[in-house]
N, C-alpha and C positions, 0 to 999 in steps of 0.2 A: 424409788420404790423399788421393794423386794420382789424379785422373780420368783414365783412359786410354780410347781408344776402345774396347777390349775391354770395359771395365768399363759403358760407355754402351751397347752391345750387349747385354750381359748383362741390364742393367736392361729395356731394350726387348723382350728377347726374354722376361722375366718377366712384364712388363705384357700382352704378347700371349698368353702362356700363361693367365693369368687370366682374359682376356676370353673366351678360347677355350673354356675350362671353362664360365664363366655363360651364355655364349650357346650352347653344344653342350648344355647342358641344357634351356636353352628349345627349341633346333630339335627335340632328342629328343622332348620332349613335345609340340611342334606336329605332328611326324611321326605319333607314336603316335595324335592324333585324327582322321587319316585313315582309321585303321581297316585299315590293311594289314599292321599287325605281328602276327604268330601268337603270342598270348601264352601259348596251351597248350604250344606247342613252343620258345619264345623264339628264334626263328628268324629273324634279322635279315637273312640272305641271300636269303632266298625271292622277296622284292620288291624288292632293291635299298635296304632302309631306311636301313642304314648310309651309304650314298653320297648318300642325299638328306639325312639329318641332317647329314653333313658339309658339303654344299653349301649348305644352310640356314643352317649356322653361320658359314661364310664369308661368305655374302650379308647376314645380320645385323650382322656385326661391320662389314664395309665400312660399309654404309649407316648405322648408328649412327655411326660415327666421322665420316661426312661430313655428316650432320644436325645433329650437334652441333660442328661446326666444328673437331673435335679434329685431322682430318686435314690442313686448312689451316693452323691453328697449327703443327703439327709441320713440315709441310714450310716454312715461313717460318722456324721456329726453327732449321733445319738449313741454310738456304740459304749462309750463309758457313763453314759449316764443311768443305764439300767442293770448296773452290775451290782 
């Protein structure tokens, strides 16, 4: 199989999607511990809980990739491809 830029993009999107699911679950659990989620009504919008969970999901993903060195590895591995 020939590896095309579209195939690489699809792989990257899949990896980011999986990370978003994992870290989204962690961020949702974190936000719920703050005690602002109304578990009786299930209302996520009353206190902007969804926005907070999405913010923490992105922040957790970014920080994890930075601290593990994945981001630096990724940038170095792509340097010659875009010239």
